[in-house]
C-alpha positions as CSV (number, residue, x, y, z in Angstrom):
1,X,0.0,0.0,0.0
2,X,1.3,3.4,-0.9
3,X,0.7,6.5,1.3
4,X,0.0,9.7,-0.5
5,X,1.2,12.8,1.3
6,X,2.6,15.0,-1.5
7,X,2.2,15.4,-5.3
8,X,2.9,12.2,-7.2
9,X,2.1,10.6,-10.5
10,X,2.2,6.9,-11.0
11,X,1.2,4.1,-13.4
12,X,-1.6,1.6,-12.6
13,X,-0.6,-1.5,-14.5
14,X,-3.2,-3.5,-16.5
15,X,-4.9,-6.2,-14.5
16,X,-3.3,-4.9,-11.2
17,X,-5.0,-3.1,-8.3
18,X,-3.1,-0.3,-6.5
19,X,-3.9,0.3,-2.8
20,X,-3.4,3.8,-1.6
21,X,-3.9,5.6,1.7
22,X,-4.5,9.3,1.6
23,X,-2.7,11.2,4.4
24,X,-3.7,14.7,3.3
25,X,-6.6,16.2,1.5
26,X,-5.7,15.4,-2.1
27,X,-7.1,15.5,-5.7
28,X,-6.7,12.5,-7.9
29,X,-6.6,13.3,-11.6
30,X,-6.6,10.7,-14.4
31,X,-3.8,11.6,-16.9
32,X,-4.0,8.7,-19.3
33,X,-6.3,5.7,-19.6
34,X,-9.5,4.9,-17.7
35,X,-9.6,3.8,-14.1
36,X,-12.0,2.6,-11.5
37,X,-11.7,3.7,-7.9
38,X,-13.2,2.2,-4.7
39,X,-13.1,4.3,-1.5
40,X,-13.0,2.9,2.0
41,X,-15.8,5.3,3.2
42,X,-18.1,4.9,0.2
43,X,-20.4,2.1,-1.1
44,X,-20.1,3.3,-4.7
45,X,-17.3,2.7,-7.2
46,X,-16.1,5.5,-9.5
47,X,-15.1,5.2,-13.2
48,X,-12.9,8.0,-14.3
49,X,-11.5,8.9,-17.7
50,X,-8.6,11.2,-18.7
51,X,-9.0,14.7,-17.3
52,X,-11.6,13.8,-14.7
53,X,-10.7,14.4,-11.0
54,X,-11.9,13.1,-7.7
55,X,-11.4,15.0,-4.4
56,X,-10.1,12.8,-1.7
57,X,-10.4,13.1,2.1
58,X,-7.5,12.7,4.6
59,X,-7.3,9.2,6.1
60,X,-9.3,7.3,3.5
61,X,-8.0,4.3,1.6
62,X,-8.4,3.8,-2.1
63,X,-8.2,0.8,-4.5
64,X,-7.4,1.8,-8.0
65,X,-7.5,-0.4,-11.1
66,X,-7.0,0.3,-14.8
67,X,-9.9,-0.3,-17.2
68,X,-10.0,-1.8,-20.7
69,X,-6.9,-4.0,-20.2
70,X,-4.4,-1.2,-20.5
71,X,-2.2,0.7,-18.1
72,X,-3.4,4.1,-16.8
73,X,-1.6,7.1,-15.2
74,X,-3.0,8.9,-12.2
75,X,-1.8,12.0,-10.5
76,X,-2.3,13.1,-6.9
77,X,-2.0,16.8,-6.0
78,X,-2.1,18.2,-2.5
79,X,-3.1,21.9,-1.8
80,X,0.1,24.0,-1.5
81,X,-1.0,27.3,-0.1
82,X,-3.2,28.4,2.8
83,X,-5.6,30.0,0.3
84,X,-6.0,26.8,-1.6
85,X,-6.8,24.9,1.6
86,X,-9.4,27.5,2.5
87,X,-11.0,27.1,-1.0
88,X,-11.0,23.3,-0.6
89,X,-12.6,23.6,2.8
90,X,-15.2,26.1,1.5
91,X,-16.0,23.8,-1.4
92,X,-16.4,20.7,0.8
93,X,-18.7,22.7,3.2
94,X,-20.8,24.0,0.3
95,X,-21.1,20.5,-1.2
96,X,-22.5,19.2,2.1
97,X,-25.3,21.7,1.7
98,X,-25.8,20.8,-2.0
99,X,-24.0,23.9,-3.4
100,X,-21.4,23.1,-6.1
101,X,-18.9,25.5,-7.6
102,X,-19.3,24.0,-11.1
103,X,-15.5,24.1,-11.4
104,X,-15.2,20.8,-13.3
105,X,-14.3,18.7,-10.2
106,X,-16.3,15.7,-9.3
107,X,-16.9,16.4,-5.6
108,X,-18.0,13.4,-3.6
């Protein structure tokens, strides 16, 4: 299992499942290929294509697999500045009340 605490990009090999633990609030972005993601705190699975993102919570665990029998590249990005963290917090709080910023992120 990998622990994500900073920006990193890695390959998810075909027919393999990567196990990841998120230690800081992070965004997962699919760079190449399609992936499925299962989250420890969620009953749903997520299918993401290149360019799509998923906002991740600190402490959750993920299982990521490549779709369609081909490898995929995923990138994790952590907020760098205090202002970005404030924006992330505000977006999460707004999402709890059903308000979405329509910024292209898939907030779950």
